[in-house]
C-alpha positions, 0 to 999 in steps of 0.5 A, spaced: 500 500 500 502 506 497 503 512 503 498 517 502 493 512 500 486 512 503 481 506 503 474 509 504 469 507 510 466 501 508 463 494 511 462 487 508 460 481 510 467 477 511 471 477 517 478 480 516 484 479 519 491 482 517 498 483 519 503 488 518 509 486 515 512 493 514 510 500 514 504 504 518 497 505 517 491 508 521 485 504 522 478 506 524 474 500 526 467 502 528 469 508 533 476 506 535 482 508 532 488 504 531 495 505 528 498 499 526 505 498 524 510 492 523 508 486 527 501 488 529 495 485 527 487 486 527 481 483 526 475 486 523 468 482 524 463 482 518 459 488 517 463 493 521 465 499 518 472 501 517 477 505 513 484 506 513 489 511 512 496 509 509 502 513 513 508 509 510 509 505 504 506 498 507 506 491 506 500 487 509 498 480 509 490 479 510 485 473 510 478 474 509 473 469 511 469 466 508 473 468 502 472 474 498 470 472 491 471 479 488 478 478 490 479 471 487 
């Protein structure tokens, strides 16, 4: 993810779990703000609104359950 990128507020029925390999991002998950950097992880339950601001060039690993058909 490129520094300065923004993933606008959205939700989806999939549970989303992720891990930051390198870089830094600022999440808003529901009403909570969370700064994630290398070594941090997160879990977003299905149907919970969230957004992300990429603070540094960032590499993440994410898993969605059930799998997101639009990402296959």
